[in-house]
mmCIF file of the N, C-alpha and C atoms, coordinates in Angstrom:
data_MODEL
# 
_entry.id   MODEL 
# 
loop_
_atom_site.group_PDB 
_atom_site.id 
_atom_site.type_symbol 
_atom_site.label_atom_id 
_atom_site.label_alt_id 
_atom_site.label_comp_id 
_atom_site.label_asym_id 
_atom_site.label_entity_id 
_atom_site.label_seq_id 
_atom_site.pdbx_PDB_ins_code 
_atom_site.Cartn_x 
_atom_site.Cartn_y 
_atom_site.Cartn_z 
_atom_site.occupancy 
_atom_site.B_iso_or_equiv 
_atom_site.pdbx_formal_charge 
_atom_site.auth_seq_id 
_atom_site.auth_comp_id 
_atom_site.auth_asym_id 
_atom_site.auth_atom_id 
_atom_site.pdbx_PDB_model_num 
ATOM 1   N N  . MET A 1 1  ? 126.077 46.259 81.947  1.00 0.00 ? 1  MET A N  1 
ATOM 2   C CA . MET A 1 1  ? 126.475 47.297 82.852  1.00 0.00 ? 1  MET A CA 1 
ATOM 3   C C  . MET A 1 1  ? 128.001 47.371 82.841  1.00 0.00 ? 1  MET A C  1 
ATOM 4   N N  . LEU A 1 2  ? 128.507 48.561 82.805  1.00 0.00 ? 2  LEU A N  1 
ATOM 5   C CA . LEU A 1 2  ? 129.949 48.781 82.760  1.00 0.00 ? 2  LEU A CA 1 
ATOM 6   C C  . LEU A 1 2  ? 130.412 49.528 84.006  1.00 0.00 ? 2  LEU A C  1 
ATOM 7   N N  . LEU A 1 3  ? 131.547 49.126 84.491  1.00 0.00 ? 3  LEU A N  1 
ATOM 8   C CA . LEU A 1 3  ? 132.185 49.812 85.609  1.00 0.00 ? 3  LEU A CA 1 
ATOM 9   C C  . LEU A 1 3  ? 133.456 50.457 85.086  1.00 0.00 ? 3  LEU A C  1 
ATOM 10  N N  . TYR A 1 4  ? 133.596 51.741 85.299  1.00 0.00 ? 4  TYR A N  1 
ATOM 11  C CA . TYR A 1 4  ? 134.821 52.453 84.939  1.00 0.00 ? 4  TYR A CA 1 
ATOM 12  C C  . TYR A 1 4  ? 135.550 52.804 86.227  1.00 0.00 ? 4  TYR A C  1 
ATOM 13  N N  . PHE A 1 5  ? 136.759 52.282 86.362  1.00 0.00 ? 5  PHE A N  1 
ATOM 14  C CA . PHE A 1 5  ? 137.621 52.605 87.501  1.00 0.00 ? 5  PHE A CA 1 
ATOM 15  C C  . PHE A 1 5  ? 138.668 53.575 86.993  1.00 0.00 ? 5  PHE A C  1 
ATOM 16  N N  . TYR A 1 6  ? 138.838 54.689 87.647  1.00 0.00 ? 6  TYR A N  1 
ATOM 17  C CA . TYR A 1 6  ? 139.809 55.669 87.165  1.00 0.00 ? 6  TYR A CA 1 
ATOM 18  C C  . TYR A 1 6  ? 140.588 56.260 88.324  1.00 0.00 ? 6  TYR A C  1 
ATOM 19  N N  . ASP A 1 7  ? 141.751 56.750 87.968  1.00 0.00 ? 7  ASP A N  1 
ATOM 20  C CA . ASP A 1 7  ? 142.613 57.411 88.938  1.00 0.00 ? 7  ASP A CA 1 
ATOM 21  C C  . ASP A 1 7  ? 143.338 58.520 88.193  1.00 0.00 ? 7  ASP A C  1 
ATOM 22  N N  . LEU A 1 8  ? 143.296 59.720 88.718  1.00 0.00 ? 8  LEU A N  1 
ATOM 23  C CA . LEU A 1 8  ? 143.988 60.840 88.084  1.00 0.00 ? 8  LEU A CA 1 
ATOM 24  C C  . LEU A 1 8  ? 145.474 60.754 88.403  1.00 0.00 ? 8  LEU A C  1 
ATOM 25  N N  . LYS A 1 9  ? 146.279 60.748 87.373  1.00 0.00 ? 9  LYS A N  1 
ATOM 26  C CA . LYS A 1 9  ? 147.728 60.659 87.515  1.00 0.00 ? 9  LYS A CA 1 
ATOM 27  C C  . LYS A 1 9  ? 148.354 61.887 86.857  1.00 0.00 ? 9  LYS A C  1 
ATOM 28  N N  . THR A 1 10 ? 148.924 62.723 87.655  1.00 0.00 ? 10 THR A N  1 
ATOM 29  C CA . THR A 1 10 ? 149.579 63.917 87.128  1.00 0.00 ? 10 THR A CA 1 
ATOM 30  C C  . THR A 1 10 ? 150.578 64.418 88.160  1.00 0.00 ? 10 THR A C  1 
ATOM 31  N N  . ARG A 1 11 ? 151.352 65.382 87.765  1.00 0.00 ? 11 ARG A N  1 
ATOM 32  C CA . ARG A 1 11 ? 152.312 65.965 88.703  1.00 0.00 ? 11 ARG A CA 1 
ATOM 33  C C  . ARG A 1 11 ? 151.564 66.688 89.813  1.00 0.00 ? 11 ARG A C  1 
ATOM 34  N N  . LEU A 1 12 ? 152.150 66.715 90.964  1.00 0.00 ? 12 LEU A N  1 
ATOM 35  C CA . LEU A 1 12 ? 151.522 67.353 92.119  1.00 0.00 ? 12 LEU A CA 1 
ATOM 36  C C  . LEU A 1 12 ? 151.193 68.821 91.829  1.00 0.00 ? 12 LEU A C  1 
ATOM 37  N N  . LYS A 1 13 ? 152.055 69.467 91.074  1.00 0.00 ? 13 LYS A N  1 
ATOM 38  C CA . LYS A 1 13 ? 151.862 70.867 90.735  1.00 0.00 ? 13 LYS A CA 1 
ATOM 39  C C  . LYS A 1 13 ? 150.559 71.096 89.959  1.00 0.00 ? 13 LYS A C  1 
ATOM 40  N N  . ASP A 1 14 ? 150.205 70.161 89.067  1.00 0.00 ? 14 ASP A N  1 
ATOM 41  C CA . ASP A 1 14 ? 149.026 70.306 88.208  1.00 0.00 ? 14 ASP A CA 1 
ATOM 42  C C  . ASP A 1 14 ? 147.802 69.563 88.725  1.00 0.00 ? 14 ASP A C  1 
ATOM 43  N N  . TYR A 1 15 ? 147.921 68.817 89.800  1.00 0.00 ? 15 TYR A N  1 
ATOM 44  C CA . TYR A 1 15 ? 146.862 67.913 90.230  1.00 0.00 ? 15 TYR A CA 1 
ATOM 45  C C  . TYR A 1 15 ? 145.535 68.623 90.494  1.00 0.00 ? 15 TYR A C  1 
ATOM 46  N N  . ASN A 1 16 ? 145.542 69.687 91.265  1.00 0.00 ? 16 ASN A N  1 
ATOM 47  C CA . ASN A 1 16 ? 144.285 70.364 91.607  1.00 0.00 ? 16 ASN A CA 1 
ATOM 48  C C  . ASN A 1 16 ? 143.597 70.956 90.383  1.00 0.00 ? 16 ASN A C  1 
ATOM 49  N N  . ARG A 1 17 ? 144.373 71.499 89.477  1.00 0.00 ? 17 ARG A N  1 
ATOM 50  C CA . ARG A 1 17 ? 143.795 72.067 88.256  1.00 0.00 ? 17 ARG A CA 1 
ATOM 51  C C  . ARG A 1 17 ? 143.152 70.976 87.404  1.00 0.00 ? 17 ARG A C  1 
ATOM 52  N N  . ILE A 1 18 ? 143.839 69.870 87.216  1.00 0.00 ? 18 ILE A N  1 
ATOM 53  C CA . ILE A 1 18 ? 143.321 68.763 86.418  1.00 0.00 ? 18 ILE A CA 1 
ATOM 54  C C  . ILE A 1 18 ? 142.086 68.153 87.089  1.00 0.00 ? 18 ILE A C  1 
ATOM 55  N N  . LYS A 1 19 ? 142.149 67.978 88.395  1.00 0.00 ? 19 LYS A N  1 
ATOM 56  C CA . LYS A 1 19 ? 141.035 67.394 89.145  1.00 0.00 ? 19 LYS A CA 1 
ATOM 57  C C  . LYS A 1 19 ? 139.790 68.269 89.046  1.00 0.00 ? 19 LYS A C  1 
ATOM 58  N N  . ARG A 1 20 ? 139.962 69.568 89.208  1.00 0.00 ? 20 ARG A N  1 
ATOM 59  C CA . ARG A 1 20 ? 138.829 70.496 89.097  1.00 0.00 ? 20 ARG A CA 1 
ATOM 60  C C  . ARG A 1 20 ? 138.202 70.416 87.715  1.00 0.00 ? 20 ARG A C  1 
ATOM 61  N N  . ARG A 1 21 ? 139.050 70.423 86.683  1.00 0.00 ? 21 ARG A N  1 
ATOM 62  C CA . ARG A 1 21 ? 138.567 70.384 85.306  1.00 0.00 ? 21 ARG A CA 1 
ATOM 63  C C  . ARG A 1 21 ? 137.866 69.060 85.006  1.00 0.00 ? 21 ARG A C  1 
ATOM 64  N N  . PHE A 1 22 ? 138.431 67.960 85.495  1.00 0.00 ? 22 PHE A N  1 
ATOM 65  C CA . PHE A 1 22 ? 137.857 66.632 85.273  1.00 0.00 ? 22 PHE A CA 1 
ATOM 66  C C  . PHE A 1 22 ? 136.452 66.545 85.862  1.00 0.00 ? 22 PHE A C  1 
ATOM 67  N N  . TYR A 1 23 ? 136.295 66.924 87.123  1.00 0.00 ? 23 TYR A N  1 
ATOM 68  C CA . TYR A 1 23 ? 134.984 66.825 87.768  1.00 0.00 ? 23 TYR A CA 1 
ATOM 69  C C  . TYR A 1 23 ? 133.995 67.857 87.240  1.00 0.00 ? 23 TYR A C  1 
ATOM 70  N N  . TYR A 1 24 ? 134.464 69.000 86.805  1.00 0.00 ? 24 TYR A N  1 
ATOM 71  C CA . TYR A 1 24 ? 133.592 69.985 86.165  1.00 0.00 ? 24 TYR A CA 1 
ATOM 72  C C  . TYR A 1 24 ? 133.039 69.419 84.859  1.00 0.00 ? 24 TYR A C  1 
ATOM 73  N N  . ASP A 1 25 ? 133.897 68.843 84.027  1.00 0.00 ? 25 ASP A N  1 
ATOM 74  C CA . ASP A 1 25 ? 133.459 68.246 82.769  1.00 0.00 ? 25 ASP A CA 1 
ATOM 75  C C  . ASP A 1 25 ? 132.566 67.032 83.011  1.00 0.00 ? 25 ASP A C  1 
ATOM 76  N N  . LEU A 1 26 ? 132.870 66.264 84.037  1.00 0.00 ? 26 LEU A N  1 
ATOM 77  C CA . LEU A 1 26 ? 132.041 65.105 84.363  1.00 0.00 ? 26 LEU A CA 1 
ATOM 78  C C  . LEU A 1 26 ? 130.636 65.543 84.765  1.00 0.00 ? 26 LEU A C  1 
ATOM 79  N N  . LYS A 1 27 ? 130.542 66.586 85.555  1.00 0.00 ? 27 LYS A N  1 
ATOM 80  C CA . LYS A 1 27 ? 129.234 67.087 85.993  1.00 0.00 ? 27 LYS A CA 1 
ATOM 81  C C  . LYS A 1 27 ? 128.420 67.627 84.816  1.00 0.00 ? 27 LYS A C  1 
ATOM 82  N N  . LYS A 1 28 ? 129.085 68.232 83.828  1.00 0.00 ? 28 LYS A N  1 
ATOM 83  C CA . LYS A 1 28 ? 128.404 68.768 82.653  1.00 0.00 ? 28 LYS A CA 1 
ATOM 84  C C  . LYS A 1 28 ? 127.960 67.679 81.686  1.00 0.00 ? 28 LYS A C  1 
ATOM 85  N N  . SER A 1 29 ? 128.618 66.538 81.692  1.00 0.00 ? 29 SER A N  1 
ATOM 86  C CA . SER A 1 29 ? 128.315 65.486 80.717  1.00 0.00 ? 29 SER A CA 1 
ATOM 87  C C  . SER A 1 29 ? 127.095 64.678 81.147  1.00 0.00 ? 29 SER A C  1 
ATOM 88  N N  . ARG A 1 30 ? 126.590 63.880 80.224  1.00 0.00 ? 30 ARG A N  1 
ATOM 89  C CA . ARG A 1 30 ? 125.453 63.013 80.530  1.00 0.00 ? 30 ARG A CA 1 
ATOM 90  C C  . ARG A 1 30 ? 125.850 61.885 81.460  1.00 0.00 ? 30 ARG A C  1 
ATOM 91  N N  . LEU A 1 31 ? 127.126 61.679 81.674  1.00 0.00 ? 31 LEU A N  1 
ATOM 92  C CA . LEU A 1 31 ? 127.579 60.644 82.598  1.00 0.00 ? 31 LEU A CA 1 
ATOM 93  C C  . LEU A 1 31 ? 127.184 60.967 84.034  1.00 0.00 ? 31 LEU A C  1 
ATOM 94  N N  . SER A 1 32 ? 126.926 62.217 84.327  1.00 0.00 ? 32 SER A N  1 
ATOM 95  C CA . SER A 1 32 ? 126.562 62.598 85.690  1.00 0.00 ? 32 SER A CA 1 
ATOM 96  C C  . SER A 1 32 ? 125.186 62.074 86.085  1.00 0.00 ? 32 SER A C  1 
ATOM 97  N N  . THR A 1 33 ? 124.388 61.621 85.118  1.00 0.00 ? 33 THR A N  1 
ATOM 98  C CA . THR A 1 33 ? 123.076 61.059 85.436  1.00 0.00 ? 33 THR A CA 1 
ATOM 99  C C  . THR A 1 33 ? 123.182 59.617 85.913  1.00 0.00 ? 33 THR A C  1 
ATOM 100 N N  . TYR A 1 34 ? 124.331 58.984 85.687  1.00 0.00 ? 34 TYR A N  1 
ATOM 101 C CA . TYR A 1 34 ? 124.534 57.606 86.129  1.00 0.00 ? 34 TYR A CA 1 
ATOM 102 C C  . TYR A 1 34 ? 125.070 57.597 87.549  1.00 0.00 ? 34 TYR A C  1 
ATOM 103 N N  . PRO A 1 35 ? 124.805 56.511 88.276  1.00 0.00 ? 35 PRO A N  1 
ATOM 104 C CA . PRO A 1 35 ? 125.249 56.473 89.678  1.00 0.00 ? 35 PRO A CA 1 
ATOM 105 C C  . PRO A 1 35 ? 126.761 56.377 89.801  1.00 0.00 ? 35 PRO A C  1 
ATOM 106 N N  . TRP A 1 36 ? 127.323 57.245 90.583  1.00 0.00 ? 36 TRP A N  1 
ATOM 107 C CA . TRP A 1 36 ? 128.746 57.150 90.946  1.00 0.00 ? 36 TRP A CA 1 
ATOM 108 C C  . TRP A 1 36 ? 128.853 57.679 92.349  1.00 0.00 ? 36 TRP A C  1 
ATOM 109 N N  . ARG A 1 37 ? 129.193 56.798 93.245  1.00 0.00 ? 37 ARG A N  1 
ATOM 110 C CA . ARG A 1 37 ? 129.196 57.146 94.657  1.00 0.00 ? 37 ARG A CA 1 
ATOM 111 C C  . ARG A 1 37 ? 130.592 57.373 95.198  1.00 0.00 ? 37 ARG A C  1 
ATOM 112 N N  . THR A 1 38 ? 131.585 56.968 94.469  1.00 0.00 ? 38 THR A N  1 
ATOM 113 C CA . THR A 1 38 ? 132.951 57.175 94.929  1.00 0.00 ? 38 THR A CA 1 
ATOM 114 C C  . THR A 1 38 ? 133.642 58.129 93.982  1.00 0.00 ? 38 THR A C  1 
ATOM 115 N N  . LYS A 1 39 ? 134.830 58.519 94.333  1.00 0.00 ? 39 LYS A N  1 
ATOM 116 C CA . LYS A 1 39 ? 135.578 59.430 93.477  1.00 0.00 ? 39 LYS A CA 1 
ATOM 117 C C  . LYS A 1 39 ? 136.389 58.700 92.431  1.00 0.00 ? 39 LYS A C  1 
ATOM 118 N N  . SER A 1 40 ? 136.245 57.375 92.349  1.00 0.00 ? 40 SER A N  1 
ATOM 119 C CA . SER A 1 40 ? 137.066 56.653 91.389  1.00 0.00 ? 40 SER A CA 1 
ATOM 120 C C  . SER A 1 40 ? 136.316 55.595 90.601  1.00 0.00 ? 40 SER A C  1 
ATOM 121 N N  . VAL A 1 41 ? 134.994 55.498 90.738  1.00 0.00 ? 41 VAL A N  1 
ATOM 122 C CA . VAL A 1 41 ? 134.214 54.493 90.014  1.00 0.00 ? 41 VAL A CA 1 
ATOM 123 C C  . VAL A 1 41 ? 132.938 55.119 89.470  1.00 0.00 ? 41 VAL A C  1 
ATOM 124 N N  . ILE A 1 42 ? 132.632 54.799 88.221  1.00 0.00 ? 42 ILE A N  1 
ATOM 125 C CA . ILE A 1 42 ? 131.372 55.219 87.616  1.00 0.00 ? 42 ILE A CA 1 
ATOM 126 C C  . ILE A 1 42 ? 130.706 53.973 87.052  1.00 0.00 ? 42 ILE A C  1 
ATOM 127 N N  . VAL A 1 43 ? 129.417 53.796 87.319  1.00 0.00 ? 43 VAL A N  1 
ATOM 128 C CA . VAL A 1 43 ? 128.639 52.690 86.774  1.00 0.00 ? 43 VAL A CA 1 
ATOM 129 C C  . VAL A 1 43 ? 127.814 53.240 85.619  1.00 0.00 ? 43 VAL A C  1 
ATOM 130 N N  . VAL A 1 44 ? 127.949 52.605 84.439  1.00 0.00 ? 44 VAL A N  1 
ATOM 131 C CA . VAL A 1 44 ? 127.316 53.103 83.222  1.00 0.00 ? 44 VAL A CA 1 
ATOM 132 C C  . VAL A 1 44 ? 126.583 51.952 82.543  1.00 0.00 ? 44 VAL A C  1 
ATOM 133 N N  . GLU A 1 45 ? 125.411 52.232 81.998  1.00 0.00 ? 45 GLU A N  1 
ATOM 134 C CA . GLU A 1 45 ? 124.685 51.224 81.217  1.00 0.00 ? 45 GLU A CA 1 
ATOM 135 C C  . GLU A 1 45 ? 125.435 50.952 79.914  1.00 0.00 ? 45 GLU A C  1 
ATOM 136 N N  . ASP A 1 46 ? 125.157 49.810 79.301  1.00 0.00 ? 46 ASP A N  1 
ATOM 137 C CA . ASP A 1 46 ? 125.862 49.405 78.089  1.00 0.00 ? 46 ASP A CA 1 
ATOM 138 C C  . ASP A 1 46 ? 125.683 50.383 76.934  1.00 0.00 ? 46 ASP A C  1 
ATOM 139 N N  . ASP A 1 47 ? 124.522 51.003 76.830  1.00 0.00 ? 47 ASP A N  1 
ATOM 140 C CA . ASP A 1 47 ? 124.274 51.911 75.707  1.00 0.00 ? 47 ASP A CA 1 
ATOM 141 C C  . ASP A 1 47 ? 125.052 53.224 75.809  1.00 0.00 ? 47 ASP A C  1 
ATOM 142 N N  . ALA A 1 48 ? 125.635 53.519 76.961  1.00 0.00 ? 48 ALA A N  1 
ATOM 143 C CA . ALA A 1 48 ? 126.421 54.742 77.133  1.00 0.00 ? 48 ALA A CA 1 
ATOM 144 C C  . ALA A 1 48 ? 127.926 54.470 77.100  1.00 0.00 ? 48 ALA A C  1 
ATOM 145 N N  . GLU A 1 49 ? 128.316 53.315 76.605  1.00 0.00 ? 49 GLU A N  1 
ATOM 146 C CA . GLU A 1 49 ? 129.737 52.965 76.571  1.00 0.00 ? 49 GLU A CA 1 
ATOM 147 C C  . GLU A 1 49 ? 130.540 53.927 75.701  1.00 0.00 ? 49 GLU A C  1 
ATOM 148 N N  . ILE A 1 50 ? 130.023 54.268 74.546  1.00 0.00 ? 50 ILE A N  1 
ATOM 149 C CA . ILE A 1 50 ? 130.740 55.175 73.640  1.00 0.00 ? 50 ILE A CA 1 
ATOM 150 C C  . ILE A 1 50 ? 130.883 56.553 74.272  1.00 0.00 ? 50 ILE A C  1 
ATOM 151 N N  . LEU A 1 51 ? 129.829 57.021 74.916  1.00 0.00 ? 51 LEU A N  1 
ATOM 152 C CA . LEU A 1 51 ? 129.869 58.313 75.599  1.00 0.00 ? 51 LEU A CA 1 
ATOM 153 C C  . LEU A 1 51 ? 130.953 58.330 76.676  1.00 0.00 ? 51 LEU A C  1 
ATOM 154 N N  . ALA A 1 52 ? 131.011 57.288 77.482  1.00 0.00 ? 52 ALA A N  1 
ATOM 155 C CA . ALA A 1 52 ? 132.008 57.215 78.551  1.00 0.00 ? 52 ALA A CA 1 
ATOM 156 C C  . ALA A 1 52 ? 133.415 57.086 77.974  1.00 0.00 ? 52 ALA A C  1 
ATOM 157 N N  . ASP A 1 53 ? 133.574 56.286 76.940  1.00 0.00 ? 53 ASP A N  1 
ATOM 158 C CA . ASP A 1 53 ? 134.894 56.139 76.329  1.00 0.00 ? 53 ASP A CA 1 
ATOM 159 C C  . ASP A 1 53 ? 135.398 57.467 75.776  1.00 0.00 ? 53 ASP A C  1 
ATOM 160 N N  . ARG A 1 54 ? 134.512 58.224 75.151  1.00 0.00 ? 54 ARG A N  1 
ATOM 161 C CA . ARG A 1 54 ? 134.905 59.535 74.622  1.00 0.00 ? 54 ARG A CA 1 
ATOM 162 C C  . ARG A 1 54 ? 135.287 60.502 75.733  1.00 0.00 ? 54 ARG A C  1 
ATOM 163 N N  . PHE A 1 55 ? 134.526 60.464 76.823  1.00 0.00 ? 55 PHE A N  1 
ATOM 164 C CA . PHE A 1 55 ? 134.839 61.351 77.939  1.00 0.00 ? 55 PHE A CA 1 
ATOM 165 C C  . PHE A 1 55 ? 136.229 61.048 78.496  1.00 0.00 ? 55 PHE A C  1 
ATOM 166 N N  . PHE A 1 56 ? 136.513 59.784 78.760  1.00 0.00 ? 56 PHE A N  1 
ATOM 167 C CA . PHE A 1 56 ? 137.805 59.425 79.336  1.00 0.00 ? 56 PHE A CA 1 
ATOM 168 C C  . PHE A 1 56 ? 138.938 59.584 78.330  1.00 0.00 ? 56 PHE A C  1 
ATOM 169 N N  . GLN A 1 57 ? 138.620 59.539 77.041  1.00 0.00 ? 57 GLN A N  1 
ATOM 170 C CA . GLN A 1 57 ? 139.646 59.755 76.015  1.00 0.00 ? 57 GLN A CA 1 
ATOM 171 C C  . GLN A 1 57 ? 140.239 61.161 76.110  1.00 0.00 ? 57 GLN A C  1 
ATOM 172 N N  . LYS A 1 58 ? 139.414 62.140 76.525  1.00 0.00 ? 58 LYS A N  1 
ATOM 173 C CA . LYS A 1 58 ? 139.918 63.511 76.670  1.00 0.00 ? 58 LYS A CA 1 
ATOM 174 C C  . LYS A 1 58 ? 140.980 63.618 77.757  1.00 0.00 ? 58 LYS A C  1 
ATOM 175 N N  . TYR A 1 59 ? 140.919 62.723 78.734  1.00 0.00 ? 59 TYR A N  1 
ATOM 176 C CA . TYR A 1 59 ? 141.842 62.778 79.877  1.00 0.00 ? 59 TYR A CA 1 
ATOM 177 C C  . TYR A 1 59 ? 142.853 61.634 79.858  1.00 0.00 ? 59 TYR A C  1 
ATOM 178 N N  . ARG A 1 60 ? 143.137 61.083 78.695  1.00 0.00 ? 60 ARG A N  1 
ATOM 179 C CA . ARG A 1 60 ? 144.037 59.920 78.627  1.00 0.00 ? 60 ARG A CA 1 
ATOM 180 C C  . ARG A 1 60 ? 145.448 60.233 79.107  1.00 0.00 ? 60 ARG A C  1 
ATOM 181 N N  . ARG A 1 61 ? 145.872 61.489 79.017  1.00 0.00 ? 61 ARG A N  1 
ATOM 182 C CA . ARG A 1 61 ? 147.203 61.863 79.523  1.00 0.00 ? 61 ARG A CA 1 
ATOM 183 C C  . ARG A 1 61 ? 147.229 61.969 81.036  1.00 0.00 ? 61 ARG A C  1 
ATOM 184 N N  . HIS A 1 62 ? 146.088 62.240 81.641  1.00 0.00 ? 62 HIS A N  1 
ATOM 185 C CA . HIS A 1 62 ? 146.040 62.537 83.066  1.00 0.00 ? 62 HIS A CA 1 
ATOM 186 C C  . HIS A 1 62 ? 145.293 61.494 83.898  1.00 0.00 ? 62 HIS A C  1 
ATOM 187 N N  . ALA A 1 63 ? 144.724 60.488 83.261  1.00 0.00 ? 63 ALA A N  1 
ATOM 188 C CA . ALA A 1 63 ? 143.948 59.501 84.016  1.00 0.00 ? 63 ALA A CA 1 
ATOM 189 C C  . ALA A 1 63 ? 144.316 58.088 83.590  1.00 0.00 ? 63 ALA A C  1 
ATOM 190 N N  . GLU A 1 64 ? 144.293 57.205 84.563  1.00 0.00 ? 64 GLU A N  1 
ATOM 191 C CA . GLU A 1 64 ? 144.459 55.786 84.300  1.00 0.00 ? 64 GLU A CA 1 
ATOM 192 C C  . GLU A 1 64 ? 143.060 55.189 84.460  1.00 0.00 ? 64 GLU A C  1 
ATOM 193 N N  . VAL A 1 65 ? 142.543 54.568 83.400  1.00 0.00 ? 65 VAL A N  1 
ATOM 194 C CA . VAL A 1 65 ? 141.155 54.123 83.383  1.00 0.00 ? 65 VAL A CA 1 
ATOM 195 C C  . VAL A 1 65 ? 141.084 52.635 83.042  1.00 0.00 ? 65 VAL A C  1 
ATOM 196 N N  . TYR A 1 66 ? 140.244 51.922 83.780  1.00 0.00 ? 66 TYR A N  1 
ATOM 197 C CA . TYR A 1 66 ? 139.971 50.512 83.519  1.00 0.00 ? 66 TYR A CA 1 
ATOM 198 C C  . TYR A 1 66 ? 138.465 50.349 83.383  1.00 0.00 ? 66 TYR A C  1 
ATOM 199 N N  . LYS A 1 67 ? 138.070 49.439 82.493  1.00 0.00 ? 67 LYS A N  1 
ATOM 200 C CA . LYS A 1 67 ? 136.656 49.213 82.240  1.00 0.00 ? 67 LYS A CA 1 
ATOM 201 C C  . LYS A 1 67 ? 136.362 47.731 82.479  1.00 0.00 ? 67 LYS A C  1 
ATOM 202 N N  . ALA A 1 68 ? 135.262 47.440 83.172  1.00 0.00 ? 68 ALA A N  1 
ATOM 203 C CA . ALA A 1 68 ? 134.863 46.054 83.441  1.00 0.00 ? 68 ALA A CA 1 
ATOM 204 C C  . ALA A 1 68 ? 133.373 45.904 83.163  1.00 0.00 ? 68 ALA A C  1 
ATOM 205 N N  . ARG A 1 69 ? 133.007 44.764 82.649  1.00 0.00 ? 69 ARG A N  1 
ATOM 206 C CA . ARG A 1 69 ? 131.584 44.460 82.417  1.00 0.00 ? 69 ARG A CA 1 
ATOM 207 C C  . ARG A 1 69 ? 131.057 43.631 83.585  1.00 0.00 ? 69 ARG A C  1 
ATOM 208 N N  . ALA A 1 70 ? 129.829 43.934 83.996  1.00 0.00 ? 70 ALA A N  1 
ATOM 209 C CA . ALA A 1 70 ? 129.220 43.209 85.110  1.00 0.00 ? 70 ALA A CA 1 
ATOM 210 C C  . ALA A 1 70 ? 127.767 42.906 84.771  1.00 0.00 ? 70 ALA A C  1 
ATOM 211 N N  . THR A 1 71 ? 127.269 41.790 85.254  1.00 0.00 ? 71 THR A N  1 
ATOM 212 C CA . THR A 1 71 ? 125.868 41.457 85.054  1.00 0.00 ? 71 THR A CA 1 
ATOM 213 C C  . THR A 1 71 ? 125.025 41.923 86.221  1.00 0.00 ? 71 THR A C  1 
ATOM 214 N N  . SER A 1 72 ? 125.610 41.977 87.418  1.00 0.00 ? 72 SER A N  1 
ATOM 215 C CA . SER A 1 72 ? 124.863 42.478 88.567  1.00 0.00 ? 72 SER A CA 1 
ATOM 216 C C  . SER A 1 72 ? 125.852 43.041 89.596  1.00 0.00 ? 72 SER A C  1 
ATOM 217 N N  . ILE A 1 73 ? 125.332 43.943 90.407  1.00 0.00 ? 73 ILE A N  1 
ATOM 218 C CA . ILE A 1 73 ? 126.131 44.553 91.473  1.00 0.00 ? 73 ILE A CA 1 
ATOM 219 C C  . ILE A 1 73 ? 125.284 44.533 92.734  1.00 0.00 ? 73 ILE A C  1 
ATOM 220 N N  . GLU A 1 74 ? 125.872 44.112 93.817  1.00 0.00 ? 74 GLU A N  1 
ATOM 221 C CA . GLU A 1 74 ? 125.156 44.080 95.094  1.00 0.00 ? 74 GLU A CA 1 
ATOM 222 C C  . GLU A 1 74 ? 125.883 44.949 96.096  1.00 0.00 ? 74 GLU A C  1 
ATOM 223 N N  . GLU A 1 75 ? 125.111 45.691 96.874  1.00 0.00 ? 75 GLU A N  1 
ATOM 224 C CA . GLU A 1 75 ? 125.691 46.503 97.947  1.00 0.00 ? 75 GLU A CA 1 
ATOM 225 C C  . GLU A 1 75 ? 125.915 45.605 99.161  1.00 0.00 ? 75 GLU A C  1 
ATOM 226 N N  . VAL A 1 76 ? 127.121 45.620 99.696  1.00 0.00 ? 76 VAL A N  1 
ATOM 227 C CA . VAL A 1 76 ? 127.463 44.740 100.798 1.00 0.00 ? 76 VAL A CA 1 
ATOM 228 C C  . VAL A 1 76 ? 127.026 45.331 102.133 1.00 0.00 ? 76 VAL A C  1 
ATOM 229 N N  . PHE A 1 77 ? 127.327 46.573 102.358 1.00 0.00 ? 77 PHE A N  1 
ATOM 230 C CA . PHE A 1 77 ? 126.985 47.209 103.641 1.00 0.00 ? 77 PHE A CA 1 
ATOM 231 C C  . PHE A 1 77 ? 126.082 48.377 103.407 1.00 0.00 ? 77 PHE A C  1 
# 
């Protein structure tokens, strides 16, 4: 299981346009079938790693992305 942590980094002038485009493309991609409950984390199965990497590669100028591997995730509250 992979966790992708991301944050959109752009000038204030372009932020809304980039954010709209990012979430529009995310909703259209197969990544939208995976659980993501926050605006900055996506949980992806191991077999979709290439798909997620390609998606975030399109936004490498506008997003700061970190990837972590996890064996299990528990909901605290």
